[in-house]
C-alpha positions in Angstrom: 0.1 0.0 -0.1 1.4 3.4 -0.9 0.6 6.5 1.1 0.2 9.9 0.0 2.7 12.6 1.4 0.8 15.8 1.0 -0.1 19.0 3.0 -3.4 18.4 5.0 -5.3 20.2 7.6 -5.9 17.9 10.5 -9.0 19.8 11.8 -10.8 19.5 8.2 -9.8 15.7 8.0 -11.4 15.1 11.6 -14.2 17.3 11.0 -15.3 15.6 7.5 -15.0 12.4 9.5 -17.5 13.2 12.1 -19.7 14.7 9.2 -19.7 11.2 7.6 -20.9 9.1 10.6 -22.9 11.9 12.1 -26.4 10.7 10.9 -25.8 7.2 12.1 -24.7 8.5 15.6 -27.7 10.8 15.8 -29.9 8.0 15.0 -28.5 6.1 18.1 -28.8 9.4 20.1 -25.2 9.3 20.5 -23.1 12.6 20.9 -20.3 13.2 18.5 -17.4 15.2 19.8 -13.7 16.1 18.9 -11.1 18.1 20.8 -7.6 18.6 19.2 -5.2 19.6 21.8 -3.0 22.8 21.8 0.3 21.9 20.7 -1.1 19.7 17.7 -0.1 21.6 14.5 -2.8 22.9 12.1 -1.2 21.4 9.2 0.6 18.1 8.8 2.3 16.1 5.9 0.5 13.0 5.6 -2.4 11.0 3.6 -5.5 12.6 4.4 -7.7 10.2 2.9 -6.2 7.4 4.7 -6.6 9.1 8.0 -10.1 10.1 7.4 -11.0 6.6 6.3 -9.4 5.1 9.6 -11.1 7.3 11.8 -14.5 6.9 9.9 -13.7 3.2 10.4 -13.1 3.7 14.1 -16.2 5.7 14.8 -18.5 3.4 12.6 -17.3 0.2 14.8 -17.7 2.6 18.0 -21.3 3.5 16.9 -22.1 0.0 16.4 -21.2 -1.2 19.8 -22.2 1.9 21.7 -25.7 1.9 23.3 -25.8 5.4 24.9 -23.5 8.5 25.7 -21.3 9.6 23.1 -17.9 9.1 21.1 -15.0 11.5 21.4 -12.1 11.7 19.1 -9.0 13.4 20.7 -5.9 14.5 19.1 -3.0 15.3 21.3 0.5 15.6 20.6 2.8 12.6 20.5 4.9 12.7 23.7 7.6 10.6 21.9 8.4 13.1 19.1 6.6 16.3 20.4 5.0 18.6 17.9 5.9 16.5 15.1 3.5 13.6 15.8 0.0 13.5 16.9 -2.2 10.5 18.2 -5.9 9.9 17.7 -7.2 8.6 20.9 -10.6 6.8 21.5 -13.0 7.2 20.5 -14.5 6.9 24.2 -17.7 4.6 24.6 -20.6 5.5 26.7 -21.0 4.5 30.4 -23.4 1.5 29.5 -21.5 0.0 26.7 -20.7 -3.8 27.1 -17.9 -3.3 24.6 -14.2 -2.9 25.7 -13.0 0.6 25.9 -10.5 1.3 23.3 -7.1 2.3 25.0 -4.8 2.4 22.1 -4.0 5.5 20.0 -3.2 5.5 16.4 
């Protein structure tokens, strides 16, 4: 698999992913939120289409297994490489969800 290496606006990528799954989340009564922490650069070099697809897939699976509450995508600076990296943690599952909470970040 070849990854694109182009300028991308991380906020646009996350916002578009949330827009794609919004109707499914709303139909289940789930709230969608995102938070991009201070220190995460606005613009990165990467593959926006692949990243967007990964986030959409994570959110889609989370919607499927979340019964109540909401999903929260958090982007934080990667402590290992400072400002150069970012991690997408979550989504966080609702408190009544029987599915295992995601603890891994990508």
